[in-house]
Every structure is written in C-alpha cells, then in structure tokens.
ROLOGU-279478 format. One line per field, with one value per residue: residue number from 1; residue in three letters; chain; z, y, x of N, C-alpha, C in turn. Coordinates in Angstrom, 2 decimals. Layout:
% ROLOGU-279478
nuro = NUM | ...
pafi = ALA | ...
voro = A | ...
nup = Z | ...
nnorth = Y | ...
neast = X | ...
caup = Z | ...
canorth = Y | ...
caeast = X | ...
cup = Z | ...
cnorth = Y | ...
ceast = X | ...
***
This chain:
% ROLOGU-279478
nuro = 1 | 2 | 3 | 4 | 5 | 6 | 7 | 8 | 9 | 10 | 11 | 12 | 13 | 14 | 15 | 16 | 17 | 18 | 19 | 20 | 21 | 22 | 23 | 24 | 25 | 26 | 27 | 28 | 29 | 30 | 31 | 32 | 33 | 34 | 35 | 36 | 37 | 38 | 39 | 40 | 41 | 42 | 43 | 44 | 45 | 46 | 47 | 48 | 49 | 50 | 51 | 52 | 53 | 54 | 55 | 56 | 57 | 58 | 59 | 60 | 61 | 62 | 63 | 64 | 65 | 66 | 67 | 68 | 69 | 70 | 71 | 72 | 73 | 74 | 75 | 76 | 77 | 78 | 79 | 80 | 81 | 82 | 83 | 84 | 85 | 86 | 87 | 88 | 89 | 90 | 91 | 92 | 93 | 94 | 95 | 96 | 97 | 98 | 99 | 100 | 101 | 102 | 103 | 104 | 105 | 106 | 107 | 108 | 109 | 110 | 111 | 112 | 113 | 114 | 115 | 116 | 117 | 118 | 119 | 120 | 121 | 122 | 123 | 124 | 125 | 126 | 127 | 128 | 129 | 130 | 131 | 132 | 133 | 134 | 135 | 136 | 137 | 138 | 139 | 140 | 141 | 142 | 143 | 144 | 145 | 146 | 147 | 148 | 149 | 150 | 151 | 152 | 153 | 154 | 155 | 156 | 157 | 158 | 159 | 160 | 161 | 162
pafi = MET | ARG | LEU | TYR | ALA | ILE | LEU | PHE | ALA | LEU | LEU | ALA | PHE | ALA | LEU | ILE | ILE | ASN | ALA | ARG | PRO | ALA | LEU | PRO | ASP | GLY | PRO | PHE | SER | THR | ILE | LEU | GLN | TYR | ASP | ALA | ARG | TYR | GLN | ALA | TYR | PRO | ASN | ASN | PRO | ILE | GLU | PHE | SER | THR | PHE | THR | GLU | ILE | VAL | GLU | THR | ARG | VAL | GLY | GLY | SER | PRO | THR | VAL | THR | LYS | SER | PRO | GLY | ALA | THR | THR | TYR | SER | ALA | LEU | PHE | ILE | THR | ALA | PRO | VAL | SER | GLY | PHE | TYR | ASN | ASP | SER | SER | LEU | LYS | ALA | TRP | TYR | THR | GLU | ASP | PRO | GLY | THR | PRO | GLY | HIS | MET | LYS | ASP | MET | VAL | LEU | LYS | ILE | ARG | THR | GLY | SER | GLY | VAL | VAL | GLN | THR | GLN | TYR | PHE | PHE | TYR | ARG | THR | THR | PRO | ALA | SER | ARG | THR | THR | GLY | LEU | ILE | HIS | GLY | ILE | THR | TYR | ALA | THR | TYR | ILE | TYR | ASN | TYR | THR | THR | PHE | GLU | ARG | ASP | LEU | GLY | VAL | ILE | GLY
voro = A | A | A | A | A | A | A | A | A | A | A | A | A | A | A | A | A | A | A | A | A | A | A | A | A | A | A | A | A | A | A | A | A | A | A | A | A | A | A | A | A | A | A | A | A | A | A | A | A | A | A | A | A | A | A | A | A | A | A | A | A | A | A | A | A | A | A | A | A | A | A | A | A | A | A | A | A | A | A | A | A | A | A | A | A | A | A | A | A | A | A | A | A | A | A | A | A | A | A | A | A | A | A | A | A | A | A | A | A | A | A | A | A | A | A | A | A | A | A | A | A | A | A | A | A | A | A | A | A | A | A | A | A | A | A | A | A | A | A | A | A | A | A | A | A | A | A | A | A | A | A | A | A | A | A | A | A | A | A | A | A | A
nup = 0.15 | 0.58 | -1.10 | -3.06 | -2.55 | -3.13 | -5.68 | -6.80 | -5.78 | -6.95 | -9.56 | -9.42 | -9.07 | -11.55 | -13.23 | -12.57 | -13.52 | -15.71 | -16.57 | -16.80 | -19.11 | -22.04 | -23.72 | -26.71 | -29.89 | -32.10 | -34.31 | -33.79 | -31.17 | -30.48 | -28.46 | -27.42 | -25.31 | -23.38 | -21.12 | -19.39 | -18.78 | -20.23 | -23.07 | -25.05 | -27.67 | -30.53 | -33.60 | -36.16 | -39.26 | -38.03 | -39.20 | -40.66 | -41.51 | -42.90 | -45.05 | -46.18 | -47.86 | -50.37 | -50.38 | -52.96 | -53.39 | -54.95 | -54.47 | -55.42 | -58.26 | -58.58 | -59.77 | -58.22 | -56.91 | -53.82 | -51.73 | -49.13 | -46.39 | -46.01 | -45.18 | -43.52 | -43.73 | -42.56 | -42.18 | -41.46 | -38.77 | -38.44 | -36.49 | -35.78 | -33.83 | -31.83 | -31.50 | -29.34 | -26.40 | -24.56 | -25.05 | -25.75 | -27.79 | -25.58 | -24.44 | -26.68 | -27.76 | -25.73 | -25.45 | -27.91 | -28.46 | -26.78 | -26.10 | -28.06 | -27.04 | -24.50 | -21.49 | -22.08 | -24.03 | -26.25 | -26.71 | -25.73 | -27.09 | -26.27 | -28.89 | -28.43 | -29.97 | -29.58 | -29.33 | -29.66 | -27.68 | -25.86 | -25.45 | -25.91 | -28.80 | -30.59 | -29.97 | -30.18 | -30.06 | -30.29 | -30.30 | -29.42 | -30.06 | -31.68 | -32.30 | -35.03 | -36.78 | -36.66 | -37.66 | -38.33 | -38.95 | -40.40 | -39.87 | -41.00 | -39.36 | -36.98 | -35.10 | -36.12 | -34.92 | -36.79 | -36.30 | -36.83 | -36.43 | -35.95 | -35.60 | -34.21 | -34.53 | -34.29 | -32.95 | -32.75 | -30.41 | -29.72 | -27.80 | -27.28 | -28.26 | -29.62
nnorth = -0.98 | 1.33 | 1.36 | 1.85 | 4.38 | 5.93 | 5.63 | 7.16 | 9.55 | 10.27 | 9.93 | 12.35 | 14.43 | 14.04 | 14.86 | 17.60 | 19.05 | 18.88 | 19.99 | 22.84 | 25.31 | 24.96 | 26.99 | 28.96 | 27.03 | 27.16 | 29.44 | 32.40 | 33.42 | 35.15 | 37.16 | 38.63 | 41.02 | 42.76 | 44.79 | 45.35 | 42.29 | 39.34 | 37.79 | 36.39 | 34.03 | 34.42 | 32.94 | 33.15 | 34.56 | 38.18 | 40.51 | 43.52 | 47.11 | 50.71 | 52.94 | 56.19 | 59.25 | 60.91 | 64.18 | 67.06 | 70.16 | 73.44 | 76.34 | 79.76 | 80.81 | 78.96 | 77.07 | 74.75 | 71.80 | 70.79 | 68.22 | 66.24 | 64.77 | 63.21 | 62.27 | 59.51 | 56.43 | 53.04 | 49.57 | 47.11 | 45.02 | 41.87 | 38.78 | 35.62 | 33.06 | 29.47 | 27.75 | 25.78 | 24.49 | 24.81 | 27.61 | 29.56 | 31.11 | 32.34 | 34.67 | 36.56 | 36.00 | 36.75 | 39.49 | 40.39 | 39.62 | 41.06 | 43.87 | 46.36 | 49.09 | 49.35 | 50.34 | 50.53 | 49.23 | 49.79 | 49.11 | 49.42 | 47.69 | 45.80 | 43.95 | 41.69 | 40.39 | 37.51 | 35.72 | 32.51 | 31.84 | 33.31 | 36.14 | 39.35 | 40.26 | 42.26 | 45.00 | 46.06 | 48.70 | 48.95 | 51.48 | 52.34 | 49.94 | 48.23 | 45.08 | 44.17 | 41.80 | 38.09 | 35.33 | 31.51 | 28.46 | 25.34 | 24.69 | 22.69 | 20.75 | 21.82 | 24.03 | 27.11 | 30.75 | 33.81 | 36.99 | 40.29 | 43.49 | 46.77 | 49.67 | 52.97 | 54.68 | 53.12 | 52.27 | 51.43 | 50.07 | 51.53 | 51.12 | 48.74 | 46.21 | 43.71
neast = 0.92 | 1.55 | 3.72 | 2.23 | 1.31 | 3.85 | 4.47 | 2.35 | 2.76 | 5.14 | 4.18 | 2.48 | 4.06 | 5.46 | 3.68 | 3.02 | 5.55 | 5.83 | 3.28 | 3.66 | 4.42 | 6.22 | 9.15 | 7.63 | 9.11 | 11.53 | 13.20 | 12.85 | 10.58 | 7.19 | 5.73 | 2.21 | 1.37 | -1.21 | -3.17 | -1.07 | -0.38 | 0.82 | -0.57 | -0.70 | 0.77 | 1.76 | 1.88 | 4.61 | 4.94 | 3.88 | 1.98 | 1.90 | 1.95 | 3.21 | 2.75 | 3.82 | 2.72 | 4.21 | 4.89 | 5.13 | 6.07 | 6.15 | 7.56 | 6.23 | 7.54 | 9.46 | 12.12 | 12.66 | 11.79 | 10.25 | 10.21 | 8.42 | 7.13 | 3.22 | 0.41 | 0.46 | -0.66 | -1.82 | -1.81 | -3.62 | -3.41 | -2.34 | -2.42 | -2.10 | -2.92 | -2.53 | -5.85 | -6.48 | -4.71 | -2.28 | -1.19 | -3.54 | -6.22 | -7.74 | -7.74 | -7.35 | -9.73 | -12.03 | -11.47 | -11.87 | -14.69 | -16.07 | -18.18 | -18.19 | -18.24 | -17.97 | -16.15 | -12.44 | -12.25 | -10.62 | -7.19 | -4.01 | -0.88 | 1.67 | 4.21 | 6.51 | 9.44 | 11.11 | 14.67 | 15.28 | 16.68 | 15.11 | 15.89 | 14.67 | 14.51 | 13.10 | 11.01 | 7.41 | 5.17 | 1.66 | -0.82 | -3.77 | -5.62 | -8.00 | -10.42 | -10.60 | -11.55 | -12.14 | -10.95 | -10.87 | -9.04 | -7.23 | -3.79 | -1.63 | -2.69 | -3.61 | -5.76 | -5.99 | -6.68 | -7.05 | -6.53 | -8.03 | -6.40 | -7.44 | -4.85 | -3.99 | -1.68 | 2.06 | 5.11 | 8.46 | 10.22 | 13.43 | 15.03 | 15.57 | 17.60 | 18.77
caup = -0.08 | 0.90 | -2.27 | -4.27 | -2.36 | -3.30 | -6.95 | -6.90 | -5.41 | -8.26 | -10.83 | -9.70 | -9.37 | -12.97 | -14.20 | -12.11 | -14.03 | -17.41 | -17.25 | -17.02 | -20.67 | -22.57 | -24.54 | -28.31 | -30.41 | -33.60 | -33.72 | -33.05 | -30.94 | -30.67 | -27.12 | -27.07 | -24.17 | -23.28 | -19.86 | -18.61 | -19.01 | -21.42 | -23.26 | -26.37 | -28.10 | -31.47 | -34.61 | -36.82 | -38.90 | -37.54 | -40.34 | -40.17 | -42.40 | -42.83 | -46.22 | -46.11 | -48.80 | -50.35 | -50.96 | -53.72 | -53.11 | -55.53 | -54.11 | -56.35 | -59.96 | -58.51 | -60.38 | -56.82 | -56.04 | -52.27 | -51.16 | -47.76 | -46.13 | -46.08 | -44.84 | -43.63 | -43.53 | -41.29 | -42.60 | -40.04 | -37.79 | -38.46 | -35.58 | -35.61 | -32.42 | -31.64 | -30.85 | -27.85 | -25.88 | -23.42 | -25.83 | -27.00 | -27.74 | -24.93 | -24.03 | -27.73 | -28.17 | -25.15 | -26.33 | -29.30 | -28.59 | -25.99 | -26.69 | -28.49 | -26.10 | -22.87 | -21.50 | -21.95 | -25.37 | -26.94 | -25.99 | -26.13 | -27.34 | -27.25 | -29.21 | -28.37 | -30.52 | -28.97 | -29.92 | -29.11 | -26.37 | -24.67 | -25.24 | -26.10 | -30.07 | -31.00 | -29.20 | -31.04 | -29.50 | -31.08 | -30.18 | -29.61 | -31.37 | -31.65 | -32.91 | -36.18 | -37.56 | -36.67 | -38.75 | -38.18 | -39.94 | -39.85 | -40.07 | -40.13 | -38.64 | -35.80 | -35.58 | -35.62 | -35.49 | -37.20 | -35.71 | -37.70 | -35.32 | -36.36 | -34.52 | -34.83 | -34.94 | -33.45 | -32.93 | -32.72 | -29.24 | -29.74 | -26.71 | -27.27 | -29.18 | -29.76
canorth = 0.08 | 2.51 | 1.83 | 2.72 | 5.48 | 6.81 | 5.69 | 8.26 | 10.99 | 10.51 | 10.39 | 13.09 | 15.27 | 14.60 | 15.78 | 18.82 | 19.49 | 18.58 | 20.96 | 23.97 | 25.34 | 25.36 | 28.33 | 28.21 | 26.52 | 27.94 | 30.71 | 33.37 | 33.53 | 36.06 | 37.55 | 39.51 | 41.82 | 44.15 | 45.01 | 44.65 | 40.89 | 38.01 | 37.75 | 35.41 | 33.88 | 34.26 | 32.47 | 34.02 | 36.05 | 39.35 | 41.09 | 45.06 | 47.83 | 51.63 | 53.94 | 57.54 | 59.85 | 61.97 | 65.49 | 67.70 | 71.60 | 74.28 | 77.36 | 80.48 | 79.99 | 78.25 | 75.68 | 73.66 | 70.97 | 70.33 | 67.01 | 66.56 | 63.66 | 63.59 | 61.42 | 58.14 | 55.17 | 52.15 | 48.50 | 46.29 | 43.94 | 40.45 | 37.93 | 34.24 | 32.17 | 28.33 | 28.10 | 25.02 | 24.17 | 26.16 | 28.92 | 29.54 | 32.70 | 32.50 | 35.94 | 37.52 | 35.92 | 37.46 | 40.75 | 39.82 | 39.23 | 41.85 | 45.11 | 47.93 | 50.32 | 48.92 | 50.89 | 49.74 | 48.16 | 49.94 | 48.92 | 49.39 | 46.46 | 45.33 | 43.17 | 41.53 | 39.16 | 36.83 | 34.42 | 31.11 | 31.58 | 34.04 | 37.02 | 40.27 | 41.41 | 43.84 | 45.51 | 47.02 | 49.51 | 49.73 | 52.54 | 52.25 | 49.08 | 47.46 | 44.14 | 44.15 | 40.32 | 36.95 | 33.70 | 30.06 | 27.51 | 24.50 | 24.54 | 21.45 | 19.68 | 22.56 | 24.68 | 28.10 | 31.92 | 35.05 | 38.15 | 41.41 | 44.96 | 48.32 | 50.79 | 54.47 | 54.30 | 51.98 | 52.56 | 50.27 | 50.73 | 51.62 | 50.98 | 47.22 | 46.05 | 42.33
caeast = 0.05 | 2.86 | 4.31 | 1.34 | 1.33 | 4.99 | 4.15 | 1.25 | 3.17 | 5.71 | 3.19 | 1.81 | 5.04 | 5.81 | 2.79 | 3.12 | 6.69 | 5.49 | 2.35 | 4.35 | 4.59 | 7.66 | 8.90 | 7.42 | 9.94 | 11.85 | 14.21 | 12.03 | 9.12 | 6.44 | 4.27 | 1.84 | 0.91 | -1.78 | -3.54 | 0.08 | -0.09 | 1.20 | -2.06 | -1.02 | 2.17 | 1.07 | 2.77 | 5.24 | 5.04 | 2.96 | 1.96 | 1.74 | 3.13 | 2.80 | 3.08 | 3.85 | 2.84 | 5.63 | 4.12 | 6.09 | 5.64 | 7.11 | 6.89 | 6.10 | 7.62 | 10.99 | 12.30 | 13.10 | 10.28 | 10.51 | 9.84 | 8.26 | 6.43 | 2.68 | -0.59 | 0.54 | -2.00 | -0.91 | -2.19 | -4.14 | -2.06 | -2.44 | -2.02 | -2.47 | -2.77 | -3.36 | -7.18 | -6.40 | -3.74 | -1.73 | -0.96 | -4.46 | -6.41 | -8.63 | -7.81 | -7.90 | -11.44 | -12.58 | -11.58 | -12.95 | -16.34 | -16.44 | -18.99 | -17.26 | -19.22 | -17.68 | -14.84 | -11.22 | -12.18 | -9.57 | -6.38 | -2.43 | -0.74 | 3.14 | 4.33 | 7.63 | 9.92 | 12.53 | 15.03 | 15.04 | 16.66 | 14.55 | 16.21 | 13.98 | 14.98 | 12.56 | 9.56 | 6.56 | 4.08 | 0.53 | -1.60 | -5.41 | -5.84 | -9.46 | -10.39 | -11.91 | -12.26 | -11.42 | -11.06 | -10.40 | -8.30 | -6.48 | -2.70 | -0.78 | -3.35 | -4.26 | -6.64 | -5.69 | -7.63 | -6.44 | -7.39 | -7.37 | -6.95 | -6.77 | -4.60 | -4.44 | -0.09 | 2.56 | 6.49 | 9.20 | 10.88 | 14.78 | 15.68 | 15.50 | 18.57 | 19.20
cup = -0.04 | -0.55 | -3.69 | -3.99 | -2.85 | -4.63 | -7.42 | -6.85 | -6.73 | -9.24 | -10.74 | -9.75 | -10.96 | -13.99 | -13.56 | -13.07 | -15.24 | -17.70 | -17.44 | -19.00 | -21.06 | -23.30 | -26.06 | -28.81 | -31.53 | -33.29 | -33.21 | -32.45 | -30.48 | -29.14 | -27.62 | -25.87 | -24.03 | -21.85 | -18.93 | -18.18 | -20.17 | -22.01 | -24.51 | -26.78 | -29.41 | -32.68 | -35.43 | -38.34 | -38.75 | -38.73 | -40.13 | -41.28 | -42.40 | -44.56 | -45.90 | -47.56 | -49.32 | -51.46 | -51.58 | -53.58 | -54.12 | -55.33 | -55.35 | -57.45 | -59.88 | -58.98 | -59.69 | -56.50 | -54.49 | -52.31 | -49.73 | -47.24 | -45.53 | -44.99 | -44.44 | -43.11 | -42.88 | -41.96 | -41.10 | -39.54 | -37.90 | -37.43 | -35.29 | -34.48 | -32.65 | -30.96 | -29.27 | -27.59 | -24.98 | -23.62 | -26.62 | -27.06 | -27.20 | -24.81 | -25.25 | -28.15 | -27.05 | -25.36 | -27.63 | -29.51 | -27.39 | -26.53 | -26.74 | -27.47 | -24.60 | -22.50 | -21.30 | -23.08 | -26.28 | -26.32 | -26.54 | -26.06 | -27.30 | -27.46 | -29.13 | -29.26 | -30.21 | -29.73 | -29.18 | -27.93 | -25.10 | -24.68 | -26.08 | -27.92 | -30.45 | -29.89 | -29.88 | -29.93 | -30.40 | -29.92 | -30.10 | -30.49 | -30.59 | -32.61 | -34.07 | -36.72 | -36.77 | -37.38 | -37.98 | -38.98 | -39.75 | -40.70 | -39.77 | -39.31 | -37.28 | -36.08 | -34.56 | -35.73 | -35.64 | -37.04 | -36.47 | -36.59 | -36.32 | -35.39 | -35.51 | -35.02 | -34.11 | -33.81 | -32.28 | -31.25 | -29.61 | -28.91 | -26.38 | -28.64 | -28.76 | -30.33
cnorth = 1.25 | 2.75 | 2.21 | 4.37 | 6.82 | 6.47 | 6.88 | 9.50 | 11.31 | 10.56 | 11.97 | 14.75 | 15.53 | 15.61 | 16.94 | 19.57 | 19.43 | 19.40 | 22.70 | 24.29 | 25.60 | 26.55 | 27.61 | 27.78 | 27.43 | 28.89 | 32.00 | 33.08 | 34.86 | 36.21 | 38.43 | 40.11 | 42.82 | 43.87 | 44.44 | 43.27 | 39.92 | 37.56 | 36.62 | 35.21 | 33.37 | 33.85 | 33.63 | 34.03 | 36.60 | 40.15 | 43.07 | 45.99 | 49.38 | 52.45 | 55.32 | 58.18 | 60.90 | 63.33 | 66.48 | 69.01 | 72.66 | 75.54 | 78.78 | 79.88 | 79.98 | 77.28 | 74.27 | 73.21 | 70.23 | 69.28 | 66.84 | 65.28 | 63.79 | 62.67 | 59.86 | 57.57 | 54.02 | 50.83 | 48.19 | 45.40 | 42.71 | 39.53 | 36.87 | 33.49 | 31.01 | 28.58 | 26.95 | 24.93 | 25.24 | 27.89 | 29.04 | 30.72 | 32.88 | 34.04 | 36.94 | 37.08 | 36.69 | 39.20 | 41.10 | 40.16 | 40.47 | 43.38 | 46.09 | 48.71 | 50.05 | 49.68 | 50.06 | 48.77 | 48.13 | 49.69 | 49.30 | 47.99 | 46.71 | 44.33 | 42.93 | 40.33 | 38.74 | 35.82 | 33.59 | 30.78 | 32.78 | 35.20 | 37.90 | 40.39 | 42.13 | 43.88 | 46.36 | 47.55 | 49.77 | 50.08 | 52.46 | 51.77 | 48.09 | 46.20 | 44.10 | 42.77 | 39.38 | 35.87 | 32.82 | 29.53 | 26.51 | 24.85 | 23.10 | 20.81 | 20.26 | 23.34 | 26.26 | 29.74 | 32.92 | 36.05 | 39.20 | 42.88 | 46.05 | 49.22 | 52.19 | 54.69 | 53.32 | 53.07 | 51.54 | 51.00 | 50.20 | 51.56 | 49.16 | 46.66 | 44.60 | 41.90
ceast = 0.91 | 3.34 | 3.67 | 1.09 | 2.93 | 4.92 | 3.02 | 1.82 | 4.04 | 5.30 | 2.59 | 2.90 | 5.42 | 4.85 | 2.76 | 4.30 | 5.94 | 4.43 | 2.92 | 4.68 | 5.68 | 7.90 | 8.61 | 8.82 | 10.60 | 12.88 | 14.04 | 10.82 | 8.53 | 5.40 | 3.86 | 1.31 | 0.02 | -2.49 | -2.35 | 0.23 | 0.13 | -0.10 | -1.67 | 0.32 | 1.61 | 2.41 | 3.46 | 4.97 | 3.88 | 3.31 | 1.61 | 2.73 | 2.23 | 3.24 | 2.62 | 3.91 | 3.97 | 5.04 | 5.07 | 5.40 | 6.57 | 6.55 | 7.23 | 6.55 | 9.10 | 10.97 | 12.56 | 11.97 | 11.37 | 9.79 | 9.75 | 7.32 | 4.99 | 1.59 | 0.26 | -0.48 | -1.02 | -2.29 | -3.13 | -2.98 | -3.03 | -2.41 | -2.80 | -2.15 | -3.37 | -5.03 | -7.17 | -5.34 | -3.35 | -1.69 | -1.85 | -4.89 | -7.66 | -8.79 | -7.79 | -9.31 | -12.18 | -12.91 | -12.21 | -14.49 | -17.06 | -16.95 | -18.04 | -17.36 | -18.50 | -16.49 | -13.30 | -11.43 | -11.04 | -8.21 | -5.00 | -1.83 | 0.78 | 3.41 | 5.90 | 8.31 | 11.15 | 13.11 | 14.51 | 15.38 | 16.12 | 14.65 | 15.60 | 14.71 | 14.88 | 11.53 | 8.91 | 5.20 | 3.04 | -0.57 | -2.91 | -6.10 | -7.39 | -9.48 | -10.95 | -12.54 | -11.64 | -12.30 | -10.29 | -9.96 | -7.62 | -5.12 | -1.78 | -1.61 | -4.19 | -4.79 | -6.48 | -6.65 | -6.65 | -7.01 | -6.69 | -7.39 | -6.55 | -6.24 | -4.36 | -2.52 | 0.43 | 3.88 | 7.17 | 10.36 | 12.64 | 15.59 | 16.29 | 16.60 | 19.34 | 20.06
***
C-alpha cells in the first residue's frame, strides 16, 4: 500500500513538472502583451506595415521642387494564434467578443519578438488598438485563429537592441 502512495506521489510530481508550458519552438517567438499581462503567443510572422505619402511642393515660380512627408496610412495588424492548448487564444477571443462600447475596449498592445534563447530581439508598441475580425482555419492539422486589429499608430522600441 505504501508503494502505491509513493508511485502516486511520483506520478503527480511528474505531471506538475510537465504541466509547465515550454517556450515556443523555433529561432524566434512572439509574445503579445496588453493590460499589463502576457495574453497570447502568436505564430510568426506578424503582419503590419505603413505607407507615407510624399508631397511635392513648388514655391512661387521656383524651379526647385521640395519633397516632404504627407499623410501616413497604416495597414491592419494580423495576428495568428492557436485555438487550443496552453498557448491558446482565449484572451484574444474574449477581447474580440467584448462589446465595443465598454470602457477599455480600445487597448495599447506590446508585441515582443524573442530569439530562441528568450532574449527580446525587438519590441513594438501599438496604440489605440481594436479588434476588427476573427477567422479560424487549420494549419498542419492544428486549428488557429487569425485576428485583424486596427490601430492608430505604432512605434518600435529603439531601446531594445537584440
């Protein structure tokens, strides 16, 4: 009887140790943070871009053309995360299904890209972010959700040099 208790304790200990999540595999991993907590571990790559219009002006009858930056447009932010497992999309889905009129629906997000050893390689801040759409699909037999977010602006944290 005592042998069974010892074996049960060893089995419980092994389950507790293996229940801890491992870092995502690969040369780079991505972490999404908002509300001061890590919320998701999206798959790479994350897609977003900007385009700044170039405005040409000519003063009076001058033959010289001056170029300056004009309006900047931002593409949507695409994030893909697994639907099940430890690194699932439950926080992202809760935010997506939340009523847009609730206070705090618009959030600021931090997107960290880390090397395989866990060192933060680069970090982006997305301001005034709101979820726009959610779709699900299978990738290599695993169900993933792709979220599209709208944001006002973003910036890269130049203090992080990987």
